[in-house]
C-alpha positions as CSV (number, residue, x, y, z in Angstrom):
1,M,-9.9,-7.0,14.2
2,G,-8.2,-7.1,17.7
3,S,-6.1,-4.4,19.3
4,G,-2.6,-4.2,17.9
5,F,-1.0,-3.0,21.1
6,N,-0.7,-3.3,24.9
7,Q,-1.6,-0.2,26.9
8,V,0.2,0.5,29.8
9,V,-1.0,3.1,32.5
10,I,1.5,4.4,34.9
11,T,0.0,5.7,38.3
12,N,2.4,7.7,40.4
13,S,1.8,8.1,44.2
14,D,4.1,11.2,44.1
15,T,5.2,13.5,41.3
16,P,8.6,12.2,39.8
17,D,10.6,14.2,37.3
18,H,10.1,11.4,34.8
19,S,9.8,7.7,34.4
20,D,11.0,4.9,32.1
21,L,9.1,1.9,31.0
22,Y,10.4,-1.6,30.9
23,R,9.1,-4.8,29.5
24,Y,9.9,-8.4,29.8
25,V,8.7,-11.8,28.8
26,D,7.2,-13.6,31.8
27,S,8.7,-16.8,31.2
28,E,12.3,-15.1,30.8
29,G,12.3,-13.2,34.1
30,I,12.7,-9.5,35.2
31,L,16.4,-9.5,34.8
32,T,15.9,-9.8,30.9
33,A,13.8,-6.6,30.9
34,I,14.4,-3.9,28.2
35,R,13.7,-0.3,28.5
36,I,11.0,0.5,25.7
37,A,10.2,4.2,26.7
38,T,12.0,6.9,28.4
39,D,11.2,10.5,29.9
40,L,7.6,9.7,30.4
41,P,5.6,12.3,32.3
42,P,3.8,11.5,35.7
43,D,0.8,9.3,35.4
44,A,1.7,8.5,31.7
45,V,-0.1,6.1,29.3
46,F,1.9,4.3,26.7
47,N,0.8,2.2,23.8
48,D,3.4,-0.6,23.1
49,Y,3.0,-2.0,19.6
50,H,6.1,-4.2,19.4
51,I,4.5,-7.1,21.1
52,I,4.4,-10.7,19.8
53,S,1.0,-12.2,19.4
54,G,0.1,-14.8,22.3
55,I,3.2,-14.0,24.4
56,D,2.9,-13.3,28.1
57,Y,4.5,-9.9,29.0
58,R,4.9,-8.0,32.3
59,Y,5.9,-4.2,32.5
60,F,7.2,-2.0,35.3
61,A,8.0,1.8,35.6
62,R,11.3,3.1,37.0
63,S,10.6,6.7,38.3
64,Y,13.2,9.3,38.9
65,L,12.7,12.2,41.3
66,T,15.4,14.4,39.6
67,P,16.4,15.1,36.1
68,G,18.6,12.7,34.3
69,S,19.1,8.9,35.2
70,S,22.0,9.1,37.6
71,G,20.0,9.9,40.7
72,G,17.7,7.7,42.8
73,Y,14.8,5.9,41.4
74,T,11.9,3.6,42.3
75,D,10.7,0.7,40.7
76,S,7.0,-0.1,40.4
77,D,5.8,-3.7,41.0
78,P,5.5,-5.5,37.8
79,T,2.2,-5.7,36.2
80,S,0.0,-8.8,35.9
81,V,0.6,-10.9,32.9
82,V,-0.5,-9.1,29.6
83,A,-1.1,-11.2,26.4
84,N,-2.6,-10.1,23.2
85,D,-3.7,-12.4,20.4
86,L,-3.2,-10.4,17.1
87,D,-5.3,-10.6,14.1
88,G,-3.9,-10.4,10.5
89,L,-0.8,-8.4,9.8
90,W,0.3,-5.3,11.7
91,I,2.8,-3.0,10.2
92,S,4.1,0.1,12.2
93,E,6.7,2.7,11.9
94,V,9.1,2.4,14.6
95,T,9.8,5.5,16.6
96,S,11.8,6.0,19.9
97,D,11.0,9.6,20.9
98,S,7.3,9.5,21.5
99,V,5.9,9.6,25.1
100,T,2.8,7.9,24.1
101,S,3.7,5.0,21.8
102,N,6.6,3.3,20.1
103,A,4.9,3.5,16.7
104,A,4.7,6.6,14.5
105,Q,2.0,5.1,12.2
106,V,0.2,1.8,12.2
107,L,-1.6,-0.3,9.6
108,N,-3.6,-3.6,10.2
109,L,-4.2,-5.7,7.0
110,F,-6.2,-8.8,6.3
111,I,-3.8,-11.6,5.1
112,T,-4.7,-14.9,3.2
113,G,-1.2,-16.3,3.4
114,A,2.1,-15.9,5.1
115,R,5.6,-17.2,4.6
116,T,8.9,-16.8,6.6
117,V,12.2,-17.6,4.9
118,S,15.5,-17.9,6.7
119,Q,18.7,-18.3,4.8
120,Y,22.5,-17.9,5.1
121,Q,23.9,-14.7,3.7
122,N,25.8,-15.4,0.5
123,S,27.5,-13.6,-2.5
124,S,28.1,-14.8,-5.9
125,R,30.9,-14.1,-8.4
126,K,31.4,-15.0,-12.0
127,F,35.0,-16.3,-12.9
128,K,36.4,-17.0,-16.4
129,G,36.6,-20.7,-17.2
130,R,33.6,-21.4,-14.7
131,A,30.4,-22.4,-16.4
132,A,28.2,-21.0,-13.6
133,E,28.5,-18.4,-10.7
134,V,30.5,-19.4,-7.7
135,T,28.7,-18.7,-4.5
136,V,30.2,-18.2,-1.1
137,Y,28.0,-18.7,2.0
138,G,28.6,-16.8,5.2
139,Q,27.9,-17.7,8.8
140,Q,25.1,-15.0,9.4
141,T,21.4,-15.8,8.4
142,G,18.9,-13.4,7.0
143,L,15.1,-13.4,7.5
144,E,12.4,-12.5,5.1
145,F,8.6,-12.3,5.6
146,G,6.1,-12.6,2.8
147,Y,2.3,-12.0,3.1
148,D,-0.5,-12.1,0.6
149,A,-3.0,-9.2,1.7
150,V,-6.4,-7.9,0.8
151,V,-7.8,-4.4,1.2
152,P,-11.5,-4.3,0.6
153,L,-13.3,-1.3,-0.9
154,A,-14.4,-0.1,2.3
155,E,-10.9,0.2,3.6
156,I,-9.4,1.8,0.6
157,S,-7.8,4.4,2.8
158,K,-5.2,1.6,4.0
159,L,-3.6,1.7,0.6
160,D,-2.6,5.3,1.3
161,T,-1.2,4.2,4.8
162,L,0.7,1.4,3.2
163,Q,2.2,3.9,0.8
164,S,3.1,6.3,3.7
165,L,4.9,3.3,5.5
166,F,6.9,2.7,2.5
167,D,7.7,6.1,1.9
168,A,8.8,6.8,5.4
169,N,12.1,4.8,4.4
170,T,12.7,3.7,7.9
171,T,12.6,0.6,10.1
172,L,9.1,-1.1,10.5
173,C,8.1,-3.5,12.9
174,V,6.1,-6.2,11.3
175,R,3.9,-8.7,13.4
176,D,1.3,-11.2,12.5
177,A,-1.2,-13.7,14.2
178,L,1.0,-16.5,13.8
179,G,3.6,-15.2,16.5
180,N,6.0,-13.8,14.0
181,R,7.9,-10.5,14.5
182,M,10.6,-8.6,12.6
183,F,12.2,-5.2,12.5
184,G,13.0,-4.5,9.0
185,R,12.0,-2.8,5.7
186,M,9.3,-3.2,3.0
187,N,11.0,-4.4,-0.2
188,A,8.5,-2.8,-2.5
189,I,4.8,-2.0,-3.0
190,P,3.7,-4.3,-6.1
191,F,0.5,-2.5,-6.7
192,N,-1.3,0.7,-7.7
193,D,-4.2,2.5,-6.2
194,L,-6.6,0.7,-8.5
195,I,-6.0,-2.6,-7.0
196,V,-8.8,-2.9,-4.4
197,G,-10.3,-6.2,-3.3
198,D,-7.6,-8.1,-5.0
199,I,-4.9,-10.2,-3.5
200,F,-1.3,-8.6,-3.5
201,S,1.9,-9.5,-2.1
202,L,4.2,-7.7,0.5
203,Q,7.7,-8.8,1.5
204,F,9.8,-7.7,4.3
205,T,13.7,-8.1,5.0
206,E,15.1,-8.0,8.5
207,E,17.7,-5.4,9.4
208,D,20.0,-4.8,12.3
209,Y,18.0,-3.0,14.9
210,T,18.0,-2.8,18.7
211,E,14.4,-2.3,20.2
212,A,15.7,-1.2,23.7
213,V,15.8,2.6,24.1
């Protein structure tokens, strides 16, 4: 399967105190760039796992000669367009404090089916005298991703990684080859260690998360 990240190599002509790394979608322009990494050392290499399949990205580094971010800085020229066509399903544990990657642990799975559901948030109440529940729908929408995945016997260790991602109990970045991406939580793991080579289902629910650091 293909690489699940874009690798960005920063080459400094001098020796800055640190650099920050920015990313933007080429079609949206540099003014929409978000900072995806901070306090990188000189000549750093950073792996960006939060990319969407098939999207054209550009990156630039902002280098500071002194500690902090209030002094002068120099921006590098943006990179050429970088696109990555993902395979299958990529799940990564989000981290914001690494100087090498924005993923703490990563898993790539083969999928046989994918579903996305967007619905309005709602709550239901039962009232005396009403035959059925009364549901009130709000203005906010919620997003859910569902997948049918397979782990072959030769890749049985992936089940342990999947369990570790669930046990981390933190925000996950979920991406697939169809161009979907979500920051959210894995709802449950509906299988045990004996299910190898069979299809099992995974579901993720979007949560409030800001990617920029």
